[in-house]
C-alpha positions, 0 to 999 in steps of 0.5 A: 500500499502507498499514498496515491496522489491524483492531481489536476492543476489544468486551469486558466487561472493559477492552480495548485493542490496536494496534501498535508500530513500533520507531524504532531510537533515532531522533533527532527533535531536529531535527523539530517535527511527527509526520505521517501519513496516515489513513483509516477503512474505511467497510465495516468501520467505524472509530473517529473517535478513535485514540491515538498514542503516542511512547516515548522512552528512559525507556520511558514512553508519551507519548500524544496522542488524534487525533480526526477520522478519516474515510473519506477520506485525510487528513494528520495533523500533530501538534506534537511538543510535544503528546507532553509526557512525552518529555524526550529527543527524540534517542532515540525508541524506538517509535511506537504506535497504540492502540485501547481500549474507552474511546476507540474507537467503534465498538469493532470496525473498521479504519483505514489509516495511511500515510507516517509521518514527522517534519517541520520 
């Protein structure tokens, strides 16, 4: 089982969607990376780019755009230092996946995400 994210940002107006996962004030101060597995659905289409955000106690999203989604499962490892707006790693509020009309091509598709975790 994996998280299936169907998205549609095909609009004449600015558009975005995605999902937010509550991290319940997770203490990530002892970790160095955010890791997850990702793949796109070849039948439904998928964007090779996806924006990942972490939100800390100040409620500001700290974004990182990952490029390289394929139709095969792959492990993505993002150094936490890439999320430059996070000041306090001891209280993480949310993990967010964002699709937008600006970065998603095609503008309609499906990706799968699995085993989201923090690592050393």
